[in-house]
N, C-alpha and C positions, 0 to 999 in steps of 0.2 A: 504494500500500500504506500502511495505517496501522499504525505500530509503537507499541504501548502499553507504556511502562515502568512495570511494576506491582510490587507488594510492599507488604504491609500494615503494615510496620514502618518507622519512621524510622531513618535512619542505616545503611541497608544498601546505599547506592550507586545508588539509582534515578536521581538527577540526573546522576551521573557517567556512568552507562550511556547516558542520553539524550544527553549532550554528545558522547561518543565516537561514538555512532551517527550523530548529525548530521554530525560531522566526516568520518566515513567516507563517508556518502552524498554529501556535497559533493565529496569527492575522486573520486567516480565520476560526477560531473556531473549528479546528480539535482537537480531543483527541490524544495526542502524547505520545509515550513512546520512550525513548532513550536507546539503547544498547551501552554502553561505552565499546569498545573492548580492552582497555588497562587499567587494574585496577590500574597500577602504575602512570598513568597520566590522571586523570579524569577531564581534563580542561573544557570540555563542560558540564559535569555533575555538576560541581561546579556553573557554570553560571546559570543553569536552575533548580537547586535543589529547591524543594518547588513549582515549577510551573508545572512539569510533573513527570510521573513515570519514574524511572531510574533503569536499570538493569546493574550492573557492571559484565562483563563477560570477562574472559581472553581468547581472540581469537589469541593471539600472541604465537603460539605453533609450531614453526618450527620443523619438524621431528615427529610431533604427530598429523597428519592431522585428523585422525579418532576421537580423543578426542575433537578437536576443532569443528568438524562437528556435533558430538553428542550434544555438549554443545549448539551450535547454534539452533539445532532443538528443544531440550528440553526447551530452553528459549522462542522461538517465540510461541510455542504452549500454553504457560501460559499467554500470553499478551492479554489484552482486550483493544484494541485501533484501531482507523481507520488509524493511521499513525505511523509507526515505523521507526526511524532514527537509522541506524547502523554506528557508527563512528569507522571504522577499524583502527587498529594500523599499523604502517609501517611494510612492509614485510608480511602482512597477506595473501597476494597472495601465499606465499610459502606453506600455508596450505589449505585455503579455495578454491583456484583456482583448486586444485586437485579434489574437489568434487562438482564443480559448478552445474552440472545438478541435482545432488541429493539434494542440498540445495534449489535450485529453486523449484524443485518438492515438497519438504517438505513445503515450503512457500505456494504453491498452495493448498496443502491439508489442511492447516490451514486457507485458505480463503484469502490469501494475494497475490497480484501481486508484482513484484519486479522491481524497477528502480535502475540502477547502474550509479553512478556519479564518474567519474575518474578525479581527480586533477592531472595535468600533470607537470612534470619538463621540463626544457628547453633543456636539452642536449640529445644526441643520445641514451644514455643508457636508459633514461626515456621513449623515444619513443619506444625503443625495448621492454621494459616491457609492455607498453600499447598494442603493436601489439601482444605480446604473450597472453595477457588476451583476446584480440579480437578474436584470433584464437583458443584458447583452454582453456581459463579461465572463470572467472565470466562474463566478457563482452560478451562472446560467448554463454552464457546460456539463454539469453533473446533476443527478437527481438531488432535490432538496434534502433528502435523507442523508446525503453524503456531504452536507455542509453544516457549519455551526457558527453562530454569531457569538462573539465574546464581548461581554461588557466588563472592562477593566475596573475593578472596585476602587483603585487608587484615583481614578478620575471622578467617581461619584457613585451614588446609588443608582441602581438600574432604572428606576422610575424617573430619574432626572435626565436621562438621555432622550433627545428629541425623537429619535427613531422609535423608541419604545412606545410612544403615544400615537403612532401613525397607523393608518389602515394597512399600509404595506407590511408592517410587522405582524399584525393579526393574520393577514393573508399568508405570510411566510410560515407561521406556526401551524395554521390550519392545513397547509399543504405538506406538512411533514418536516419542516425545518427545525433545527435544534438551536438552543441558546443556553449559555452558561454565564455565570458571574465569576471572573477570576479573582480570588482573594488578594488583597493588598498586603505587601510586606510592611509590617509595622511592629514596633515603633520605628521612627526615623533612624535611630541608632542601629537597629538591626538591618534595615535596608541598606544603609551606608556600608556596614561591615560586609554584607553579602556581595554588594556590587563591587567593592574593592578587591574581593577575593576572586581568584580564577578557578577555584575548586568546584567540582560538581555540587549540585544541591544536596544530593544524597550524602556525599562526603561531609558537607558542612553540618548536616543534621545527625550524623552518626557519632556516637560517643567516642569511638576508637580513632576516628580520623579528623574530627572537627577542629578547626583553629579558632572557633568562636568561644566566647565565655560561656559558662554554664547556662546563664539566663538566656543569652542569645540563642544557644543551641536548642533549648527547650522550645522557645518561640518559633525558631526555624523549623523544627520538627512538626509542630502543630500546623504552621502555614503550609508546609510541603504536603501534609496529609490532606488538607482541604483542597490544595491545588490538584492533587492526584484525583480527587473526586470529580473535578471538572474535566480532567483528561479522560476519565473513564466514560463520561457521556460522549465525548468526541470520538473515541476509538471503538 
């Protein structure tokens, strides 16, 4: 299965979602490969280097959709893994959404299904971009049962998101779409400690390997358990 961490706005938690997803898949003994879509900001790759195979691929190619699409296809056909996590860069929809059906068809020819996870921003423009993807982009290229909308809790409560109040959201749920609320890392001291570390989330939550203080580790373990519950809905 290919899991695409999507969302056309920066700062909505796409990389965090990718990292938690990788952590969960490893805990379930999957063979995982990461496609890091922004070579300039390989944050997820740094955290899981040495634990999984990593492909650094520049998918942020606005105005050059064909090149991004070919790069995508050439990369996935070389991967020997039962789970592929694609961490898309911000604005990747400007390129990949234009070839959504082709990319999903190519994945199928390589023996992979596709699940698309969309991390959402709170404001109307973010909801508009999601609706565009649902109508003609990556989210439209697979059955809604193979998609999931993520409301990042660090941005706000689910009901404060503009999209949450729309007819489009009600229609999405009625037709089989899924949604989750990704828990926020808190307190701020814990979030800072985790973001400064390059260790896997599981390693930071584990008594034997954690570099966090006792209190931070206990909070991290609780957060990771809640985050895993969200991932279980997705996978």
